[in-house]
C-alpha positions, 0 to 999 in steps of 0.5 A: 434313281436309286441312292444308297444313303444314310439319310432320306432325302425329301421329295423336293430334294429328289426333284431338284437333283433330277432336274439338275441331272437333266441339264448341262449347267445348273444353279440351284436356289433353295431357301436356308435350311432346305438341304441344298448340301444334300442336293449337291451331294446327290448330284455329285453321287450320280455323276460319280456313279455314271462315270461322268466325273471322277473329282469334284472341287467345292469352294465355299466362302466361309469354313462353316460351309466347307464342313457341311459337305465334308461331313456329308461325304465322310458319313457315308452319303457319298463314297469319296475321299475328301480333303480340305484346305484352310489357307492362311489369309494375310491382309495388308493395310496401306495407310 
């Protein structure tokens, strides 16, 4: 598959993306710093371009992890509208 990207994915990222595209349900496990976000962005880009998806919801446990795919999308890696939600969290402590 030809991706029109602003960055060049590594061979293992392309392999992981193609592997994911060939399956219905996928969990991608790669070590820290190996580019899981790019694999996810490539996977979504492929689904969008094939008409298999029109929206995506990305949930992350911390704000720093939300910023990475948002930045990748806004850089032009994927032609997508991106919005983020930062919920107010309140904690109740019972004594």
